[in-house]
GUMIFI-61582 format. One line per field, with one value per residue (C-alpha): residue number from 1; residue in three letters; chain; y, x, z. Coordinates in pm, whole numbers. Layout:
<atoms>
i c(NUM:...) $
aa c(ala:...) $
ch c(A:...) $
py c(Y:...) $
px c(X:...) $
pz c(Z:...) $
</atoms>
This chain:
<atoms>
i c(1:2:3:4:5:6:7:8:9:10:11:12:13:14:15:16:17:18:19:20:21:22:23:24:25:26:27:28:29:30:31:32:33:34:35:36:37:38:39:40:41:42:43:44:45:46:47:48:49:50:51:52:53:54:55:56:57:58:59:60:61:62:63:64:65:66:67:68:69:70:71:72:73:74:75:76:77:78:79:80:81:82:83:84:85:86:87:88:89:90:91:92:93:94:95:96:97:98:99:100:101:102:103:104:105:106:107:108:109:110:111:112:113:114:115:116:117:118:119:120:121:122:123:124:125:126:127:128:129:130:131:132:133:134:135:136:137:138:139:140:141:142:143:144:145:146:147:148:149:150:151:152:153:154:155:156:157:158:159:160:161:162:163:164:165:166:167:168:169:170:171:172:173:174:175:176:177:178:179:180:181:182:183:184:185:186:187:188:189:190:191:192:193:194:195:196:197:198:199:200:201:202:203:204:205:206:207:208:209:210:211:212:213:214:215:216:217:218:219:220:221:222:223:224:225:226:227:228:229:230:231:232:233:234:235:236:237:238:239:240:241:242:243:244:245:246:247:248:249:250:251:252:253:254:255:256:257:258:259:260:261:262:263:264:265:266:267:268:269:270:271:272:273:274:275:276:277:278:279:280:281:282:283:284:285:286:287:288:289:290:291:292:293:294:295:296:297:298:299:300:301:302:303:304:305:306:307:308:309:310:311:312:313:314:315:316:317:318:319:320:321:322:323:324:325:326:327:328:329:330:331:332:333:334:335:336:337:338:339:340:341:342:343:344:345:346:347:348:349:350:351:352:353:354:355:356:357:358:359:360:361:362:363:364:365:366:367:368:369:370:371:372:373:374:375:376:377:378:379:380:381:382:383:384:385:386:387:388:389:390:391:392:393:394:395:396:397:398:399:400:401:402:403:404:405:406:407:408:409:410:411:412:413:414:415:416:417:418:419:420:421:422:423:424:425:426:427:428:429:430:431:432:433:434:435:436:437:438:439:440:441:442:443:444:445:446:447:448:449:450:451:452:453:454:455:456:457:458:459:460:461:462:463:464:465:466:467:468:469:470:471:472:473:474:475:476:477:478:479:480:481) $
aa c(met:glu:val:lys:leu:arg:asn:ile:gly:ile:ile:lys:asp:ser:thr:ile:lys:leu:ser:gly:leu:thr:ile:val:thr:gly:his:asn:asn:ser:gly:lys:ser:thr:val:gly:lys:ala:ile:tyr:ser:leu:val:ala:ala:val:asp:asn:leu:gln:asp:cys:asn:leu:glu:asp:lys:ser:ser:phe:ala:leu:gln:phe:leu:arg:lys:ile:thr:asn:asn:phe:asp:phe:phe:arg:phe:tyr:ser:arg:arg:gln:asn:leu:glu:gln:asn:gln:glu:lys:thr:lys:ile:ser:glu:ile:met:tyr:ser:asn:lys:ile:glu:phe:leu:ser:ile:lys:glu:leu:leu:glu:tyr:val:asn:asp:phe:ser:leu:glu:ile:gln:asn:leu:ser:glu:asp:phe:phe:met:gln:phe:leu:asp:arg:glu:glu:lys:phe:leu:ser:ser:arg:ile:met:lys:glu:his:ile:ser:glu:ile:ile:thr:lys:lys:pro:asp:ile:leu:glu:ser:ile:lys:ile:leu:ile:lys:asp:leu:glu:ser:asp:gln:asn:leu:thr:lys:tyr:ala:asn:ala:arg:ile:glu:arg:thr:leu:lys:arg:ala:phe:ser:gly:gln:ile:gln:pro:val:lys:ile:ser:asn:pro:ser:ser:leu:leu:lys:val:ser:lys:gly:lys:lys:ile:leu:tyr:glu:val:ser:ile:ser:glu:asn:lys:val:asn:asp:lys:glu:ser:tyr:phe:ser:pro:ala:phe:phe:ser:ala:ile:leu:ile:asp:asp:val:his:ile:leu:asp:ser:leu:ser:ser:asn:tyr:glu:leu:phe:asn:arg:gln:asn:ser:arg:thr:arg:his:phe:thr:gly:ala:arg:gln:leu:asp:phe:ala:glu:his:ile:ser:cys:gln:ser:ser:ala:tyr:cys:leu:leu:glu:lys:leu:ser:lys:pro:arg:thr:asn:ile:phe:glu:asp:ile:val:asn:ala:glu:lys:ala:lys:gln:val:val:ser:leu:ile:lys:ser:ser:phe:ser:asp:glu:ile:ser:tyr:lys:asp:gly:lys:leu:met:ala:gly:glu:asn:leu:asp:leu:lys:asn:leu:ala:thr:gly:ser:lys:leu:phe:ala:ile:leu:lys:met:leu:leu:glu:lys:gly:his:leu:asp:ser:gly:ala:val:leu:ile:leu:asp:glu:pro:glu:ala:his:leu:his:pro:glu:trp:gln:asn:thr:leu:ala:glu:ile:val:val:leu:leu:gln:lys:gln:leu:gly:leu:thr:ile:leu:leu:thr:thr:his:ser:pro:asn:phe:leu:leu:ala:leu:gln:thr:met:cys:lys:lys:his:glu:ile:tyr:his:ala:thr:ser:val:tyr:ser:ala:glu:lys:leu:ser:asp:asn:tyr:leu:val:lys:leu:glu:asp:ile:thr:asn:asn:val:glu:val:ala:phe:ser:lys:leu:val:arg:pro:tyr:leu:leu:met:glu:glu:thr:leu:tyr:ala:leu:glu:glu:gly:ala:glu:asp:lys:gly:glu) $
ch c(A:A:A:A:A:A:A:A:A:A:A:A:A:A:A:A:A:A:A:A:A:A:A:A:A:A:A:A:A:A:A:A:A:A:A:A:A:A:A:A:A:A:A:A:A:A:A:A:A:A:A:A:A:A:A:A:A:A:A:A:A:A:A:A:A:A:A:A:A:A:A:A:A:A:A:A:A:A:A:A:A:A:A:A:A:A:A:A:A:A:A:A:A:A:A:A:A:A:A:A:A:A:A:A:A:A:A:A:A:A:A:A:A:A:A:A:A:A:A:A:A:A:A:A:A:A:A:A:A:A:A:A:A:A:A:A:A:A:A:A:A:A:A:A:A:A:A:A:A:A:A:A:A:A:A:A:A:A:A:A:A:A:A:A:A:A:A:A:A:A:A:A:A:A:A:A:A:A:A:A:A:A:A:A:A:A:A:A:A:A:A:A:A:A:A:A:A:A:A:A:A:A:A:A:A:A:A:A:A:A:A:A:A:A:A:A:A:A:A:A:A:A:A:A:A:A:A:A:A:A:A:A:A:A:A:A:A:A:A:A:A:A:A:A:A:A:A:A:A:A:A:A:A:A:A:A:A:A:A:A:A:A:A:A:A:A:A:A:A:A:A:A:A:A:A:A:A:A:A:A:A:A:A:A:A:A:A:A:A:A:A:A:A:A:A:A:A:A:A:A:A:A:A:A:A:A:A:A:A:A:A:A:A:A:A:A:A:A:A:A:A:A:A:A:A:A:A:A:A:A:A:A:A:A:A:A:A:A:A:A:A:A:A:A:A:A:A:A:A:A:A:A:A:A:A:A:A:A:A:A:A:A:A:A:A:A:A:A:A:A:A:A:A:A:A:A:A:A:A:A:A:A:A:A:A:A:A:A:A:A:A:A:A:A:A:A:A:A:A:A:A:A:A:A:A:A:A:A:A:A:A:A:A:A:A:A:A:A:A:A:A:A:A:A:A:A:A:A:A:A:A:A:A:A:A:A:A:A:A:A:A:A:A:A:A:A:A:A:A:A:A:A:A:A:A:A:A:A:A:A:A:A:A:A:A:A:A:A:A:A:A:A:A:A:A:A:A:A:A:A:A) $
py c(-18787:-19152:-19465:-19789:-20119:-20447:-20762:-20572:-20767:-20922:-20631:-20759:-20452:-20128:-19754:-19504:-19126:-18990:-18626:-18458:-18741:-19100:-19366:-19741:-19964:-20337:-20650:-20777:-20938:-20752:-20567:-20226:-20173:-20268:-19933:-19730:-19943:-19920:-19542:-19489:-19702:-19501:-19161:-19259:-19432:-19115:-18866:-18661:-18895:-18703:-18664:-19034:-19126:-18912:-19063:-19421:-19370:-19197:-19481:-19742:-19566:-19502:-19857:-19980:-19763:-19867:-20229:-20157:-20005:-20297:-20565:-20423:-20337:-19973:-19904:-20036:-19733:-19466:-19409:-19198:-19029:-18921:-18815:-18678:-18544:-18394:-18145:-18332:-18326:-18546:-18794:-18952:-19295:-19199:-19022:-19333:-19542:-19316:-19072:-19189:-18869:-18795:-18602:-18478:-18207:-18354:-18654:-18436:-18378:-18751:-18834:-18583:-18749:-19098:-18970:-18814:-19146:-19321:-19074:-19141:-19515:-19454:-19255:-19524:-19654:-19863:-19548:-19395:-19691:-19722:-19375:-19504:-19800:-19566:-19400:-19639:-19881:-20214:-20473:-20703:-20776:-20551:-20844:-20933:-20569:-20528:-20834:-20678:-20353:-20547:-20721:-20387:-20244:-20559:-20542:-20168:-20206:-20428:-20174:-19892:-20097:-20168:-19794:-19722:-19961:-19787:-19447:-19586:-19714:-19377:-19195:-19429:-19381:-19002:-18967:-19203:-19438:-19756:-19604:-19495:-19841:-20009:-19788:-19844:-20219:-20218:-20004:-20218:-20537:-20399:-20291:-20625:-20849:-20945:-21050:-20757:-20975:-21219:-21534:-21766:-21654:-21810:-21560:-21256:-20934:-20645:-20272:-19976:-19651:-19297:-19026:-18671:-18598:-18714:-18687:-19014:-18972:-19337:-19646:-19944:-20284:-20584:-20950:-21216:-20953:-20739:-20400:-20428:-20239:-19972:-19622:-19618:-19273:-18952:-18684:-18661:-18705:-18565:-18425:-18664:-18957:-19040:-19383:-19438:-19799:-19864:-19606:-19798:-19646:-19385:-19648:-19680:-19303:-19253:-19485:-19352:-18986:-18847:-19078:-18973:-18608:-18588:-18832:-18677:-18888:-18741:-18877:-19239:-19440:-19663:-19998:-20153:-20409:-20593:-20385:-20452:-20429:-20084:-20227:-20414:-20100:-19887:-19781:-19777:-19719:-19866:-19653:-19684:-19553:-19261:-19174:-19181:-18937:-18698:-18719:-18629:-18362:-18035:-17889:-17575:-17340:-17106:-16894:-17201:-17319:-16986:-17004:-17365:-17297:-17028:-17263:-17547:-17362:-17535:-17877:-17827:-17718:-18038:-18255:-18087:-18174:-18539:-18502:-18179:-18271:-18112:-18357:-18292:-18472:-18520:-18744:-18952:-19009:-18847:-18734:-18650:-18371:-18355:-18715:-18968:-19165:-19159:-19540:-19545:-19314:-19478:-19648:-19442:-19119:-19213:-19139:-18788:-18743:-18849:-18608:-18328:-18386:-18402:-18074:-17902:-18015:-17892:-18223:-18197:-17968:-17960:-18136:-18447:-18754:-18884:-19254:-19376:-19751:-19818:-19521:-19569:-19917:-19816:-19536:-19509:-19404:-19054:-19011:-19166:-18874:-18628:-18799:-18780:-18403:-18371:-18568:-18354:-18028:-18144:-18187:-17865:-17625:-17759:-17903:-18252:-18548:-18819:-19187:-19390:-19735:-19835:-20112:-19915:-19807:-19538:-19389:-19404:-19225:-18965:-18902:-18866:-18626:-18410:-18395:-18243:-18017:-17869:-17881:-18105:-18378:-18280:-18368:-18704:-19048:-19372:-19725:-20068:-20366:-20652:-21015:-21158:-21494:-21682:-21554:-21446:-21146:-20813:-20523:-20171:-20050:-19677:-19622:-19245:-19189:-19499:-19521:-19701:-20017:-20006:-19925:-20222:-20460:-20313:-20300:-20653:-20830:-20595:-20658:-21031:-21026:-20812:-21060:-21351:-21185:-21107:-21469:-21595:-21362:-21470:-21834:-21768:-21606:-21902:-22132:-21905:-21819) $
px c(-5573:-5660:-5520:-5717:-5546:-5737:-5549:-5249:-4929:-4994:-5205:-5556:-5779:-5631:-5677:-5403:-5378:-5123:-5051:-4760:-4546:-4673:-4468:-4521:-4338:-4320:-4108:-3938:-4175:-4472:-4581:-4434:-4282:-4608:-4767:-4483:-4459:-4836:-4850:-4539:-4688:-5011:-4842:-4561:-4800:-4995:-4709:-4713:-4980:-5053:-4687:-4626:-4927:-4797:-4449:-4576:-4818:-4546:-4303:-4568:-4676:-4325:-4211:-4528:-4451:-4088:-4196:-4387:-4082:-3863:-4102:-4115:-3746:-3815:-3448:-3377:-3553:-3524:-3154:-3010:-2791:-3079:-3330:-3129:-2806:-2900:-3160:-3445:-3782:-3770:-4057:-4218:-4115:-3747:-3761:-3904:-3623:-3329:-3409:-3376:-3511:-3874:-4078:-4436:-4591:-4941:-5150:-5298:-4950:-4875:-5199:-5119:-4780:-4933:-5193:-4917:-4731:-5050:-5096:-4741:-4812:-5135:-4951:-4688:-4695:-4481:-4373:-4261:-4035:-3908:-3755:-3520:-3421:-3314:-3048:-2974:-2688:-2858:-2746:-3031:-3153:-3422:-3664:-3633:-3664:-3979:-4128:-4055:-4224:-4526:-4549:-4548:-4820:-5031:-5008:-5066:-5438:-5336:-5076:-5329:-5581:-5326:-5251:-5624:-5631:-5325:-5497:-5806:-5587:-5414:-5750:-5893:-5903:-5900:-5975:-5679:-5882:-5736:-5391:-5393:-5514:-5242:-4970:-5098:-5101:-4753:-4607:-4767:-4645:-4294:-4299:-4437:-4259:-4594:-4748:-4970:-5215:-5157:-5000:-5144:-5506:-5718:-5883:-5877:-6057:-5813:-5862:-5626:-5809:-5688:-5933:-5924:-6237:-6526:-6324:-6188:-5847:-5776:-5992:-5806:-5975:-5755:-5820:-5576:-5302:-5461:-5630:-5997:-6135:-6333:-6191:-5928:-5771:-5967:-5734:-5366:-5275:-4924:-4724:-4435:-4326:-3974:-3898:-3564:-3514:-3151:-2879:-2643:-2835:-2557:-2313:-2518:-2548:-2173:-2123:-2413:-2441:-2346:-2594:-2882:-2785:-2801:-3086:-3412:-3713:-3907:-3657:-3677:-3452:-3661:-3508:-3789:-3866:-4192:-4449:-4806:-4993:-5004:-5094:-4763:-4578:-4657:-4336:-4303:-3966:-3865:-3855:-3474:-3451:-3683:-3475:-3158:-3319:-3410:-3062:-2906:-3146:-3242:-3587:-3609:-3826:-3560:-3799:-3937:-3581:-3497:-3804:-3737:-3366:-3459:-3700:-3448:-3154:-3191:-3230:-2922:-2724:-2822:-2730:-2391:-2329:-2320:-2217:-2038:-1871:-1977:-2071:-1926:-1879:-1512:-1323:-1630:-1722:-1929:-1697:-1758:-1522:-1203:-1097:-1348:-1547:-1911:-1912:-1660:-1861:-1950:-2289:-2414:-2332:-2507:-2859:-2753:-2589:-2910:-3124:-2873:-2878:-3258:-3279:-3021:-3197:-3536:-3724:-3835:-4135:-4498:-4616:-4410:-4448:-4117:-4114:-3827:-3803:-3610:-3377:-3201:-3073:-2708:-2687:-2527:-2788:-2637:-2694:-3038:-3119:-2990:-3190:-3506:-3471:-3400:-3717:-3928:-3789:-3845:-4210:-4245:-4041:-4097:-4446:-4340:-4566:-4342:-4408:-4140:-4099:-3878:-3812:-3559:-3676:-3407:-3514:-3881:-3803:-3595:-3884:-4131:-3895:-3830:-4200:-4263:-3956:-4062:-4434:-4559:-4702:-5052:-4946:-4796:-4956:-4801:-4908:-4798:-4806:-4968:-4994:-5346:-5449:-5341:-4985:-4970:-5190:-5128:-5340:-5207:-5314:-5328:-5107:-5059:-5187:-5020:-4673:-4551:-4703:-4446:-4160:-4237:-4228:-3919:-3721:-3819:-3530:-3279:-3425:-3426:-3057:-2985:-3162:-2983:-2644:-2720:-2820:-2503:-2288:-2470:-2409:-2043:-2009:-2180:-1921:-1643:-1531) $
pz c(9113:9179:9018:9035:8962:8940:8850:8718:8782:9121:9251:9318:9364:9493:9457:9538:9537:9294:9372:9542:9681:9682:9861:9822:10066:10126:10101:9786:9536:9681:9366:9457:9113:8941:9022:8872:8558:8501:8545:8332:8055:8041:8034:7795:7554:7477:7505:7179:7047:6728:6635:6700:6488:6202:6235:6239:5949:5747:5807:5726:5403:5274:5333:5161:4857:4856:4854:4533:4367:4482:4364:4012:3980:3896:3959:3609:3466:3734:3786:4062:3801:3577:3837:4124:3975:3639:3763:3599:3766:4076:4074:4378:4251:4228:4564:4730:4583:4654:4935:5296:5450:5370:5627:5652:5868:5870:5769:5494:5350:5368:5185:4911:4866:4837:4590:4377:4381:4273:3987:3867:3866:3677:3409:3349:2991:2757:2572:2903:2980:2624:2636:2905:2690:2414:2629:2914:2892:2816:3066:2960:2613:2472:2450:2819:2917:2708:2873:3211:3105:2987:3326:3510:3285:3329:3708:3727:3826:4120:4231:4216:4413:4685:4709:4748:5043:5187:5160:5332:5618:5650:5664:5929:6309:6292:6665:6735:6957:6809:6789:7155:7262:7058:7207:7561:7505:7354:7632:7905:7740:7716:8081:8204:7951:7803:8137:8231:8424:8714:8570:8837:8790:8516:8276:8507:8420:8459:8485:8496:8562:8628:8732:8860:9060:8844:8524:8384:8218:8135:8164:8024:8045:7970:7900:7779:7819:7548:7575:7486:7186:7368:7408:7683:7672:7726:7860:7962:8327:8278:7990:8044:8259:8376:8521:8694:8798:8701:8756:8527:8238:8249:8118:7799:7768:7788:7490:7281:7379:7038:6864:7092:7073:6693:6639:6523:6616:6324:6070:5961:5733:5514:5436:5236:5506:5470:5663:5557:5887:6043:6386:6384:6277:6583:6756:7136:7299:7634:7948:7944:7587:7667:7973:7761:7518:7799:7948:7614:7485:7653:7608:7400:7610:7743:7955:8130:8192:8356:8581:8684:8740:8991:9169:9176:9333:9669:9506:9291:9594:9776:9479:9459:9823:9713:9349:9260:8929:8602:8328:7982:7652:7572:7331:7252:7617:7888:8165:8529:8615:8411:8365:8501:8245:8358:8339:8624:8847:9179:9166:9458:9274:8949:9073:9176:8835:8660:8862:8803:8425:8412:8602:8384:8066:8187:8211:8574:8612:8723:8405:8474:8691:8826:8918:9135:9193:9515:9454:9787:9694:9638:9892:10235:10497:10507:10133:10169:10399:10138:9863:10075:10103:9730:9650:9883:9743:9384:9471:9669:9457:9105:9153:9040:9103:9244:9295:9466:9614:9903:10151:10355:10704:10712:10377:10476:10802:10614:10373:10661:10837:10531:10447:10788:10771:10437:10515:10235:10456:10342:9986:10079:10066:10192:10097:10211:9974:10170:10060:10059:10199:9884:9944:9580:9511:9682:9805:9858:10203:10277:10585:10546:10902:11043:10889:11201:11054:10774:11010:11232:10934:10772:11097:11205:11022:11187:11531:11466:11377:11681:11907:11741:11783:12148:12210:12043:12252:12569:12478:12419:12761:12927:12765:12884:12533) $
</atoms>
């Protein structure tokens, strides 16, 4: 699989291989993280695309209908007591007003619901409302209430017309082209804080393309930090993407584990907020939120879990050599071992805990791409060596595609060593992020067959300090100190 980036972040024009293990190395502020954020955004944006489309359209439609009921004060006639507690027939209007859990299995089912709501509106009459006045406690005078009824009946054609427009919107974009583009744009903007393109280049033309052989999976063209209208998504590259760039995500999980564990992404609570533009209603969660969900929820395919557990025995054993505690939920907190709040776990141990939890919950398999942004940052060199072997075995034994960035010569050497030890060097690619002549834009150079180039650059600061220290010590001896 190949990924082409042109004017994405500060990457000028580069193509990298993404299969097996891909390593991107370079100095700080050299665009290393750009690759991972771009790939994560593409995969995450179209993950469960049809389900997300159904969820977003359902939420949009229900809030639109609730806005109608709020604007015309239907609550004065449709009481919770009459419609929901006395076994009378539950109408769509009353359900919209009083139920906060309405779900649909398909767009067709959603459309049927909206059409039924429209039919109820169409059948509203003065006589219908007057029957409520006969038995409801009158908190307004009959004259004022009749004027209100008359207003509703007068505006009924406008309500019905607005529902027709809603139905047309719900029926549109059946191949999800616009929806996929909107999600890709949203996810990229979230990942890059709105600045997908180089900020120092005037009106750049940007491209993000993923292909497998001659087959194009994604081809996203971008201008003015917006995805262009043409079709961008053709076929999935992976079934899921996991981005780990901050191990302190565990602190948030410890506080919110119960919430994430019981939350159902298919259930929305409708507050009646003003939502008239479906494009603005598309939901895209951050990479951190999605990681929290995975850490709190196991997958449900038990057979696949059994198969992967067998494959991962060696990986789990290695992780336990650095982090052996069991993680459990106790007294409203996630605990490592018996008594340690996960928030208080040593920073260096948190990455191992995250990997252990993802493995146990079945999220690391051949359908996933795992993106690790400078994972060695908090680790002692000895644990960097352990992590390197874990990464290599995850790729070899579970078939994971892994993209990682690093600027540690020790970690890079450990990765190179473990790739040779476990014979996956043929499935490994290494790239160096190199500044161009303008000292702003970056190109990713393939150094797979010449990794020494990266070592020489990463080790240079150490050698410089060593030389400086030696010179200082020599000077001190000359002064007789």
